[in-house]
A tleap script that builds the chain and sets N, CA, C and O, in Angstrom:
source leaprc.protein.ff14SB
mol = sequence {
  NMET PRO ALA ALA ASP GLY GLY VAL ARG ARG
  ALA ALA VAL LEU SER GLY PRO PRO ARG PRO
  GLY ALA GLY GLY CYS ALA VAL ARG PHE ARG
  GLU ASP ASN SER ARG GLU LEU ALA ARG ALA
  ARG ALA ALA VAL ALA ALA TRP ARG GLU GLN
  ASN PRO GLY GLY THR SER GLU ASP LEU VAL
  ALA ALA ILE GLY CYS GLN PHE HIE PRO ASP
  TYR GLY VAL VAL LEU ARG ALA LEU LEU PHE
  ALA ALA ASP ARG HIE GLN ALA ARG VAL ILE
  THR GLY ALA THR GLY SER ALA GLY PRO GLY
  GLY GLY SER CSER
}
set mol.1.N position { -3.876 107.410 59.882 }
set mol.1.CA position { -5.147 107.692 59.283 }
set mol.1.C position { -5.254 109.207 59.103 }
set mol.1.O position { -5.007 109.943 60.058 }
set mol.2.N position { -5.608 109.688 57.933 }
set mol.2.CA position { -5.692 111.125 57.702 }
set mol.2.C position { -6.839 111.754 58.482 }
set mol.2.O position { -7.815 111.086 58.824 }
set mol.3.N position { -6.709 113.043 58.756 }
set mol.3.CA position { -7.764 113.767 59.471 }
set mol.3.C position { -9.039 113.771 58.636 }
set mol.3.O position { -8.992 113.773 57.406 }
set mol.4.N position { -10.167 113.772 59.317 }
set mol.4.CA position { -11.460 113.779 58.635 }
set mol.4.C position { -11.649 115.103 57.911 }
set mol.4.O position { -11.372 116.168 58.463 }
set mol.5.N position { -12.116 115.031 56.685 }
set mol.5.CA position { -12.336 116.241 55.901 }
set mol.5.C position { -13.823 116.490 55.676 }
set mol.5.O position { -14.208 117.220 54.763 }
set mol.6.N position { -14.669 115.867 56.530 }
set mol.6.CA position { -16.109 116.056 56.378 }
set mol.6.C position { -16.743 115.010 55.484 }
set mol.6.O position { -17.968 114.948 55.383 }
set mol.7.N position { -15.929 114.183 54.831 }
set mol.7.CA position { -16.470 113.129 53.979 }
set mol.7.C position { -16.671 111.840 54.751 }
set mol.7.O position { -16.397 111.765 55.949 }
set mol.8.N position { -17.145 110.846 54.061 }
set mol.8.CA position { -17.356 109.541 54.672 }
set mol.8.C position { -16.213 108.637 54.262 }
set mol.8.O position { -15.868 108.561 53.083 }
set mol.9.N position { -15.626 107.955 55.226 }
set mol.9.CA position { -14.553 107.030 54.895 }
set mol.9.C position { -14.882 105.664 55.467 }
set mol.9.O position { -15.669 105.546 56.407 }
set mol.10.N position { -14.287 104.651 54.906 }
set mol.10.CA position { -14.504 103.288 55.366 }
set mol.10.C position { -13.853 103.111 56.736 }
set mol.10.O position { -12.805 103.692 57.018 }
set mol.11.N position { -14.480 102.312 57.572 }
set mol.11.CA position { -13.938 102.024 58.896 }
set mol.11.C position { -12.724 101.124 58.763 }
set mol.11.O position { -12.665 100.280 57.868 }
set mol.12.N position { -11.768 101.299 59.640 }
set mol.12.CA position { -10.604 100.443 59.658 }
set mol.12.C position { -11.014 99.058 60.157 }
set mol.12.O position { -11.750 98.935 61.135 }
set mol.13.N position { -10.539 98.037 59.486 }
set mol.13.CA position { -10.839 96.665 59.876 }
set mol.13.C position { -9.546 96.030 60.340 }
set mol.13.O position { -8.566 95.982 59.597 }
set mol.14.N position { -9.545 95.543 61.570 }
set mol.14.CA position { -8.333 94.994 62.146 }
set mol.14.C position { -8.077 93.552 61.747 }
set mol.14.O position { -6.965 93.053 61.917 }
set mol.15.N position { -9.092 92.871 61.216 }
set mol.15.CA position { -8.943 91.456 60.925 }
set mol.15.C position { -8.278 91.178 59.582 }
set mol.15.O position { -8.067 90.012 59.249 }
set mol.16.N position { -7.948 92.168 58.823 }
set mol.16.CA position { -7.275 91.944 57.554 }
set mol.16.C position { -8.006 92.606 56.405 }
set mol.16.O position { -8.942 93.377 56.614 }
set mol.17.N position { -7.579 92.306 55.200 }
set mol.17.CA position { -8.188 92.933 54.032 }
set mol.17.C position { -9.614 92.430 53.828 }
set mol.17.O position { -9.961 91.341 54.284 }
set mol.18.N position { -10.440 93.223 53.144 }
set mol.18.CA position { -11.812 92.800 52.906 }
set mol.18.C position { -11.864 91.569 52.008 }
set mol.18.O position { -10.939 91.303 51.242 }
set mol.19.N position { -12.957 90.828 52.116 }
set mol.19.CA position { -13.141 89.662 51.250 }
set mol.19.C position { -13.219 90.104 49.799 }
set mol.19.O position { -13.780 91.160 49.507 }
set mol.20.N position { -12.672 89.320 48.891 }
set mol.20.CA position { -12.796 89.663 47.471 }
set mol.20.C position { -14.270 89.684 47.063 }
set mol.20.O position { -15.020 88.753 47.356 }
set mol.21.N position { -14.662 90.737 46.398 }
set mol.21.CA position { -16.030 90.857 45.913 }
set mol.21.C position { -17.029 91.316 46.952 }
set mol.21.O position { -18.211 91.457 46.641 }
set mol.22.N position { -16.591 91.556 48.180 }
set mol.22.CA position { -17.529 91.936 49.229 }
set mol.22.C position { -18.029 93.356 49.026 }
set mol.22.O position { -19.178 93.653 49.354 }
set mol.23.N position { -17.209 94.225 48.502 }
set mol.23.CA position { -17.632 95.591 48.232 }
set mol.23.C position { -17.944 96.398 49.479 }
set mol.23.O position { -18.521 97.481 49.379 }
set mol.24.N position { -17.577 95.900 50.650 }
set mol.24.CA position { -17.797 96.645 51.873 }
set mol.24.C position { -19.226 96.626 52.368 }
set mol.24.O position { -19.537 97.316 53.339 }
set mol.25.N position { -20.108 95.866 51.743 }
set mol.25.CA position { -21.504 95.825 52.162 }
set mol.25.C position { -21.715 94.734 53.196 }
set mol.25.O position { -21.149 93.646 53.093 }
set mol.26.N position { -22.516 95.028 54.170 }
set mol.26.CA position { -22.887 94.057 55.199 }
set mol.26.C position { -24.364 94.236 55.486 }
set mol.26.O position { -24.984 95.179 54.993 }
set mol.27.N position { -24.922 93.359 56.264 }
set mol.27.CA position { -26.313 93.518 56.639 }
set mol.27.C position { -26.400 94.745 57.528 }
set mol.27.O position { -25.809 94.785 58.607 }
set mol.28.N position { -27.120 95.717 57.082 }
set mol.28.CA position { -27.305 96.923 57.881 }
set mol.28.C position { -28.631 96.819 58.612 }
set mol.28.O position { -29.551 96.138 58.159 }
set mol.29.N position { -28.721 97.493 59.736 }
set mol.29.CA position { -29.921 97.416 60.543 }
set mol.29.C position { -31.167 97.746 59.734 }
set mol.29.O position { -32.183 97.064 59.874 }
set mol.30.N position { -31.117 98.760 58.903 }
set mol.30.CA position { -32.315 99.156 58.163 }
set mol.30.C position { -32.720 98.131 57.108 }
set mol.30.O position { -33.864 98.136 56.653 }
set mol.31.N position { -31.789 97.242 56.709 }
set mol.31.CA position { -32.135 96.192 55.755 }
set mol.31.C position { -32.678 94.963 56.467 }
set mol.31.O position { -33.323 94.117 55.848 }
set mol.32.N position { -32.423 94.863 57.753 }
set mol.32.CA position { -32.892 93.739 58.543 }
set mol.32.C position { -34.246 94.125 59.122 }
set mol.32.O position { -34.369 95.148 59.796 }
set mol.33.N position { -35.251 93.316 58.860 }
set mol.33.CA position { -36.575 93.675 59.351 }
set mol.33.C position { -37.206 92.512 60.104 }
set mol.33.O position { -36.696 91.392 60.074 }
set mol.34.N position { -38.292 92.777 60.763 }
set mol.34.CA position { -38.933 91.762 61.598 }
set mol.34.C position { -39.436 90.586 60.764 }
set mol.34.O position { -39.470 89.456 61.250 }
set mol.35.N position { -39.820 90.834 59.533 }
set mol.35.CA position { -40.291 89.743 58.661 }
set mol.35.C position { -39.140 88.785 58.343 }
set mol.35.O position { -39.322 87.568 58.366 }
set mol.36.N position { -37.966 89.326 58.048 }
set mol.36.CA position { -36.794 88.488 57.762 }
set mol.36.C position { -36.344 87.731 59.008 }
set mol.36.O position { -35.950 86.568 58.925 }
set mol.37.N position { -36.403 88.390 60.152 }
set mol.37.CA position { -36.038 87.740 61.404 }
set mol.37.C position { -37.015 86.616 61.743 }
set mol.37.O position { -36.598 85.550 62.196 }
set mol.38.N position { -38.300 86.842 61.531 }
set mol.38.CA position { -39.306 85.800 61.782 }
set mol.38.C position { -39.090 84.622 60.838 }
set mol.38.O position { -39.239 83.470 61.245 }
set mol.39.N position { -38.742 84.895 59.595 }
set mol.39.CA position { -38.461 83.831 58.624 }
set mol.39.C position { -37.244 83.023 59.059 }
set mol.39.O position { -37.237 81.796 58.960 }
set mol.40.N position { -36.225 83.710 59.537 }
set mol.40.CA position { -35.019 83.022 60.016 }
set mol.40.C position { -35.330 82.200 61.259 }
set mol.40.O position { -34.863 81.068 61.387 }
set mol.41.N position { -36.109 82.756 62.170 }
set mol.41.CA position { -36.468 82.040 63.397 }
set mol.41.C position { -37.230 80.755 63.064 }
set mol.41.O position { -36.968 79.707 63.655 }
set mol.42.N position { -38.168 80.833 62.121 }
set mol.42.CA position { -38.939 79.655 61.717 }
set mol.42.C position { -38.044 78.619 61.034 }
set mol.42.O position { -38.186 77.418 61.267 }
set mol.43.N position { -37.128 79.089 60.195 }
set mol.43.CA position { -36.217 78.169 59.499 }
set mol.43.C position { -35.299 77.464 60.481 }
set mol.43.O position { -35.034 76.271 60.333 }
set mol.44.N position { -34.806 78.188 61.486 }
set mol.44.CA position { -33.933 77.595 62.494 }
set mol.44.C position { -34.705 76.569 63.319 }
set mol.44.O position { -34.194 75.483 63.592 }
set mol.45.N position { -35.937 76.906 63.721 }
set mol.45.CA position { -36.751 75.981 64.512 }
set mol.45.C position { -37.038 74.703 63.723 }
set mol.45.O position { -36.951 73.603 64.269 }
set mol.46.N position { -37.375 74.844 62.459 }
set mol.46.CA position { -37.650 73.673 61.627 }
set mol.46.C position { -36.386 72.829 61.453 }
set mol.46.O position { -36.438 71.600 61.509 }
set mol.47.N position { -35.256 73.497 61.244 }
set mol.47.CA position { -33.990 72.767 61.084 }
set mol.47.C position { -33.648 72.022 62.365 }
set mol.47.O position { -33.246 70.860 62.310 }
set mol.48.N position { -33.798 72.667 63.519 }
set mol.48.CA position { -33.460 72.033 64.794 }
set mol.48.C position { -34.341 70.810 65.035 }
set mol.48.O position { -33.871 69.799 65.556 }
set mol.49.N position { -35.617 70.898 64.658 }
set mol.49.CA position { -36.522 69.766 64.819 }
set mol.49.C position { -36.035 68.555 64.017 }
set mol.49.O position { -36.127 67.418 64.479 }
set mol.50.N position { -35.525 68.809 62.828 }
set mol.50.CA position { -35.027 67.740 61.965 }
set mol.50.C position { -33.619 67.289 62.323 }
set mol.50.O position { -33.221 66.175 61.982 }
set mol.51.N position { -32.859 68.144 63.010 }
set mol.51.CA position { -31.452 67.876 63.330 }
set mol.51.C position { -31.176 68.168 64.801 }
set mol.51.O position { -30.486 69.139 65.112 }
set mol.52.N position { -31.698 67.348 65.712 }
set mol.52.CA position { -31.553 67.651 67.140 }
set mol.52.C position { -30.101 67.667 67.631 }
set mol.52.O position { -29.807 68.310 68.639 }
set mol.53.N position { -29.210 66.987 66.956 }
set mol.53.CA position { -27.807 66.980 67.369 }
set mol.53.C position { -26.913 67.831 66.496 }
set mol.53.O position { -25.690 67.784 66.630 }
set mol.54.N position { -27.500 68.604 65.607 }
set mol.54.CA position { -26.715 69.405 64.668 }
set mol.54.C position { -26.028 70.584 65.329 }
set mol.54.O position { -26.490 71.099 66.347 }
set mol.55.N position { -24.921 71.005 64.737 }
set mol.55.CA position { -24.154 72.143 65.245 }
set mol.55.C position { -24.536 73.417 64.505 }
set mol.55.O position { -25.239 73.378 63.495 }
set mol.56.N position { -24.067 74.535 65.018 }
set mol.56.CA position { -24.354 75.807 64.348 }
set mol.56.C position { -23.723 75.850 62.958 }
set mol.56.O position { -24.268 76.470 62.045 }
set mol.57.N position { -22.572 75.190 62.798 }
set mol.57.CA position { -21.940 75.131 61.479 }
set mol.57.C position { -22.804 74.331 60.509 }
set mol.57.O position { -22.937 74.692 59.339 }
set mol.58.N position { -23.397 73.225 61.012 }
set mol.58.CA position { -24.310 72.431 60.186 }
set mol.58.C position { -25.508 73.269 59.768 }
set mol.58.O position { -25.951 73.208 58.621 }
set mol.59.N position { -26.028 74.053 60.709 }
set mol.59.CA position { -27.176 74.914 60.440 }
set mol.59.C position { -26.877 75.896 59.313 }
set mol.59.O position { -27.635 76.004 58.349 }
set mol.60.N position { -25.772 76.604 59.449 }
set mol.60.CA position { -25.426 77.616 58.441 }
set mol.60.C position { -25.179 76.957 57.086 }
set mol.60.O position { -25.561 77.509 56.055 }
set mol.61.N position { -24.544 75.787 57.076 }
set mol.61.CA position { -24.305 75.078 55.819 }
set mol.61.C position { -25.617 74.645 55.175 }
set mol.61.O position { -25.747 74.666 53.951 }
set mol.62.N position { -26.584 74.253 55.991 }
set mol.62.CA position { -27.847 73.740 55.463 }
set mol.62.C position { -28.814 74.824 55.011 }
set mol.62.O position { -29.419 74.702 53.946 }
set mol.63.N position { -28.973 75.885 55.804 }
set mol.63.CA position { -29.998 76.878 55.460 }
set mol.63.C position { -29.444 78.271 55.211 }
set mol.63.O position { -30.196 79.180 54.860 }
set mol.64.N position { -28.148 78.453 55.387 }
set mol.64.CA position { -27.558 79.777 55.214 }
set mol.64.C position { -27.762 80.371 53.835 }
set mol.64.O position { -27.833 81.591 53.685 }
set mol.65.N position { -27.856 79.518 52.826 }
set mol.65.CA position { -28.014 80.014 51.452 }
set mol.65.C position { -29.373 80.678 51.225 }
set mol.65.O position { -29.565 81.359 50.218 }
set mol.66.N position { -30.308 80.488 52.141 }
set mol.66.CA position { -31.635 81.101 52.022 }
set mol.66.C position { -31.647 82.560 52.480 }
set mol.66.O position { -32.646 83.263 52.325 }
set mol.67.N position { -30.512 83.006 53.051 }
set mol.67.CA position { -30.438 84.339 53.649 }
set mol.67.C position { -29.235 85.097 53.103 }
set mol.67.O position { -28.417 84.546 52.366 }
set mol.68.N position { -29.141 86.364 53.476 }
set mol.68.CA position { -28.001 87.202 53.110 }
set mol.68.C position { -26.719 86.492 53.550 }
set mol.68.O position { -26.708 85.871 54.613 }
set mol.69.N position { -25.637 86.564 52.764 }
set mol.69.CA position { -24.396 85.864 53.116 }
set mol.69.C position { -23.844 86.207 54.493 }
set mol.69.O position { -23.172 85.374 55.102 }
set mol.70.N position { -24.102 87.390 54.993 }
set mol.70.CA position { -23.600 87.797 56.304 }
set mol.70.C position { -24.587 87.499 57.427 }
set mol.70.O position { -24.384 87.951 58.554 }
set mol.71.N position { -25.645 86.754 57.149 }
set mol.71.CA position { -26.687 86.476 58.137 }
set mol.71.C position { -26.358 85.265 58.999 }
set mol.71.O position { -27.140 84.922 59.886 }
set mol.72.N position { -25.230 84.612 58.767 }
set mol.72.CA position { -24.847 83.430 59.527 }
set mol.72.C position { -24.803 83.677 61.018 }
set mol.72.O position { -25.218 82.823 61.802 }
set mol.73.N position { -24.307 84.833 61.417 }
set mol.73.CA position { -24.212 85.150 62.849 }
set mol.73.C position { -25.606 85.240 63.469 }
set mol.73.O position { -25.792 84.862 64.626 }
set mol.74.N position { -26.567 85.729 62.724 }
set mol.74.CA position { -27.941 85.816 63.222 }
set mol.74.C position { -28.526 84.411 63.364 }
set mol.74.O position { -29.194 84.109 64.353 }
set mol.75.N position { -28.276 83.558 62.377 }
set mol.75.CA position { -28.778 82.190 62.441 }
set mol.75.C position { -28.187 81.447 63.633 }
set mol.75.O position { -28.892 80.716 64.329 }
set mol.76.N position { -26.896 81.637 63.862 }
set mol.76.CA position { -26.256 80.999 65.020 }
set mol.76.C position { -26.863 81.497 66.331 }
set mol.76.O position { -27.098 80.712 67.250 }
set mol.77.N position { -27.114 82.791 66.412 }
set mol.77.CA position { -27.713 83.368 67.625 }
set mol.77.C position { -29.124 82.833 67.848 }
set mol.77.O position { -29.509 82.548 68.982 }
set mol.78.N position { -29.890 82.699 66.776 }
set mol.78.CA position { -31.238 82.157 66.905 }
set mol.78.C position { -31.206 80.699 67.347 }
set mol.78.O position { -32.051 80.268 68.131 }
set mol.79.N position { -30.238 79.942 66.849 }
set mol.79.CA position { -30.095 78.553 67.270 }
set mol.79.C position { -29.743 78.491 68.757 }
set mol.79.O position { -30.305 77.684 69.498 }
set mol.80.N position { -28.825 79.334 69.187 }
set mol.80.CA position { -28.453 79.387 70.599 }
set mol.80.C position { -29.676 79.710 71.458 }
set mol.80.O position { -29.910 79.061 72.478 }
set mol.81.N position { -30.453 80.711 71.047 }
set mol.81.CA position { -31.633 81.110 71.817 }
set mol.81.C position { -32.667 79.990 71.857 }
set mol.81.O position { -33.269 79.740 72.901 }
set mol.82.N position { -32.878 79.319 70.737 }
set mol.82.CA position { -33.845 78.214 70.696 }
set mol.82.C position { -33.394 77.067 71.596 }
set mol.82.O position { -34.209 76.489 72.314 }
set mol.83.N position { -32.110 76.733 71.565 }
set mol.83.CA position { -31.588 75.661 72.407 }
set mol.83.C position { -31.663 76.037 73.887 }
set mol.83.O position { -31.987 75.197 74.727 }
set mol.84.N position { -31.364 77.299 74.204 }
set mol.84.CA position { -31.441 77.758 75.594 }
set mol.84.C position { -32.881 77.682 76.094 }
set mol.84.O position { -33.133 77.251 77.219 }
set mol.85.N position { -33.816 78.099 75.258 }
set mol.85.CA position { -35.227 78.044 75.635 }
set mol.85.C position { -35.662 76.593 75.872 }
set mol.85.O position { -36.347 76.303 76.853 }
set mol.86.N position { -35.270 75.697 74.988 }
set mol.86.CA position { -35.631 74.289 75.130 }
set mol.86.C position { -35.027 73.698 76.406 }
set mol.86.O position { -35.679 72.913 77.095 }
set mol.87.N position { -33.795 74.069 76.718 }
set mol.87.CA position { -33.152 73.586 77.939 }
set mol.87.C position { -33.912 74.073 79.171 }
set mol.87.O position { -34.070 73.326 80.137 }
set mol.88.N position { -34.376 75.303 79.146 }
set mol.88.CA position { -35.140 75.839 80.275 }
set mol.88.C position { -36.478 75.122 80.418 }
set mol.88.O position { -36.930 74.870 81.535 }
set mol.89.N position { -37.105 74.795 79.309 }
set mol.89.CA position { -38.367 74.068 79.351 }
set mol.89.C position { -38.156 72.690 79.968 }
set mol.89.O position { -38.939 72.251 80.810 }
set mol.90.N position { -37.098 72.017 79.544 }
set mol.90.CA position { -36.812 70.668 80.038 }
set mol.90.C position { -36.467 70.670 81.521 }
set mol.90.O position { -36.943 69.818 82.272 }
set mol.91.N position { -35.646 71.619 81.943 }
set mol.91.CA position { -35.182 71.639 83.337 }
set mol.91.C position { -36.123 72.381 84.276 }
set mol.91.O position { -35.987 72.278 85.495 }
set mol.92.N position { -37.066 73.120 83.729 }
set mol.92.CA position { -37.985 73.878 84.567 }
set mol.92.C position { -37.405 75.192 85.062 }
set mol.92.O position { -38.015 75.858 85.900 }
set mol.93.N position { -36.235 75.578 84.557 }
set mol.93.CA position { -35.614 76.846 84.950 }
set mol.93.C position { -36.434 78.005 84.379 }
set mol.93.O position { -36.880 77.962 83.232 }
set mol.94.N position { -36.621 79.032 85.193 }
set mol.94.CA position { -37.409 80.162 84.730 }
set mol.94.C position { -36.659 81.478 84.701 }
set mol.94.O position { -37.029 82.383 83.954 }
set mol.95.N position { -35.598 81.600 85.510 }
set mol.95.CA position { -34.868 82.861 85.597 }
set mol.95.C position { -33.462 82.725 85.081 }
set mol.95.O position { -33.028 81.647 84.674 }
set mol.96.N position { -32.760 83.833 85.106 }
set mol.96.CA position { -31.364 83.872 84.694 }
set mol.96.C position { -30.503 84.139 85.909 }
set mol.96.O position { -30.735 85.103 86.639 }
set mol.97.N position { -29.515 83.295 86.132 }
set mol.97.CA position { -28.624 83.488 87.264 }
set mol.97.C position { -27.307 84.099 86.845 }
set mol.97.O position { -26.388 84.202 87.658 }
set mol.98.N position { -27.198 84.507 85.596 }
set mol.98.CA position { -25.955 85.076 85.082 }
set mol.98.C position { -25.804 86.522 85.476 }
set mol.98.O position { -26.634 87.056 86.212 }
set mol.99.N position { -24.733 87.182 84.987 }
set mol.99.CA position { -24.480 88.581 85.302 }
set mol.99.C position { -25.665 89.455 84.884 }
set mol.99.O position { -26.165 89.344 83.765 }
set mol.100.N position { -26.092 90.298 85.769 }
set mol.100.CA position { -27.174 91.229 85.446 }
set mol.100.C position { -28.555 90.615 85.559 }
set mol.100.O position { -29.554 91.307 85.361 }
set mol.101.N position { -28.633 89.335 85.870 }
set mol.101.CA position { -29.946 88.691 85.975 }
set mol.101.C position { -30.097 88.008 87.302 }
set mol.101.O position { -29.113 87.599 87.919 }
set mol.102.N position { -31.290 87.885 87.732 }
set mol.102.CA position { -31.557 87.190 88.987 }
set mol.102.C position { -32.758 86.300 88.805 }
set mol.102.O position { -33.500 86.436 87.832 }
set mol.103.N position { -32.949 85.416 89.708 }
set mol.103.CA position { -34.120 84.550 89.644 }
set mol.103.C position { -35.348 85.341 89.984 }
set mol.103.O position { -35.321 86.202 90.864 }
set mol.104.N position { -36.430 85.056 89.291 }
set mol.104.CA position { -37.687 85.741 89.575 }
set mol.104.C position { -38.647 84.784 90.206 }
set mol.104.O position { -39.774 85.161 90.527 }
savepdb mol mol.pdb
quit
């Protein structure tokens, strides 16, 4: 990699060449806002209600087209969080026993 000359260069990607037509654009933090996140959270909750046994892949296939193409990871994370919350409600668990967390 050549030495930096004060300009901006693309980050090296270890997973291979960029997708055709991607143009190097991804969801940037400043483009992601609380309104879009709330919309995604509501869409995931509604989808889960209709598809209690659905997988994250099913979720992205069903509602992913309503969001930025790179938003799939966010939708999967929201589904995980919603399922974790529902599991805690069902089991009565209130704290986290994982790394960095303790029961309260």
